[in-house]
N, C-alpha and C positions, 0 to 999 in steps of 0.2 A: 504494500500500500504506500503510495507516494506521500511524503510529508507536505503539509500545507505551507505555503509561503509565510514568512515571518509576520507580515502585517495581518494576515488572516488569522494566525494563531493568537495575536494580541487582542483581536476583537472577539474571536470565538471562545476563548477561555473564560473571560468574565461572563459571557452570555450563558455558557453551560453551567457555570457555578451558580449564577443567579437563578436560572431555570431549575436547577436541582434544589436550591433552597425553597423556591416557591412550590415545587412538587412535593417536597417532604413536609412543608409547613404551609398548607393552603390558607390557614387563618391569616397569614401575613397579607395576602392579596385582599382579603375581605375587610380587614381592619387597618389597612396601611395609612389611611388619612384620619383615623379617629383614635387610635391607640398608639402608645410608644413601644417600639421593640425593646425588650428587656424590662418593660414595666416602668412605672413612674414612682415607685416606692423603693425603699432600701437603697442598695448600691446603684441600681439603674436609675433611680430617681435623682441621684446626685448629678448625673450627666444631663438629665432633663432640666433640672434646676439651673445648671450652668448655662445651658443653651438659652433658656428663658431669660436669665440675667443678662447675657450678652445681647440678646435681641432687644431687651428693654432699654439698655443703655450701654452701647459699645464702648464709648469713651471711658466710662467708669470701669468697665470690665478690663480694659487694657491697663488700668492703673494697678492691677493685682490686689485691689482692696474690696472686700465684700462685707466686712464686719460680721461674717457668719460665725466666726469663732472668737468673738470679742472676749477678752481684751488683746488677743494676739493679732499682730499686724501682718500684712501681706498674705492674707488667708487664701488668695487664689494662686499663689506661687506654687503650691503643691499640686495644683490641677492645671498647670500651664499647658500641658500636652493636649488639653481639650480646647484651647483657644482657636486653633485653625478650624476644627470641625464646627465649633460654635459660630465662627465667622461665615462658614459656608451655609450653615442653617439660617443665619441671619439674612444672607443674600438671597437664598431661595424663598424665604418668607417675604422679603421685600418685593420679589418677583411675582408674588401672588399666591404661592402655595401656603397651605395651612401650616402652623408650627409643627404639629405631629407628623404631617407628611414630609416636611422639610427635614426634620430630625431622622425619620425613617429612611429617606433617600440617602442621606449622608451615611447612616449606619450600614445600609445595604451596600453602598459603594465601598465602604471600608472593608466589609466582609469579603467582597469579591476581589479587592486588591490584595 
């Protein structure tokens, strides 16, 4: 069997992974715009909260200060790895997608990458 050209593999691989996820977990497709993948409570809820906080005030989010763990400062510094995904969620929400859908699109993209 001949191998696919490099660009075709780059496109086909994420599509196969995403299709597999949707086939194994069809509830994702049903609730993609209303529920958060991973849930919105407990550990998963932390990332939902971070995305909401970034969307509400991006400038404040980039100062690394949330007052979430008062009196400790720079409370967002330990979660700085979620700044880029939060920014992408923010941009998708500004483009008109709902916040849960924006969050889920970024999460699914990260899973396929």
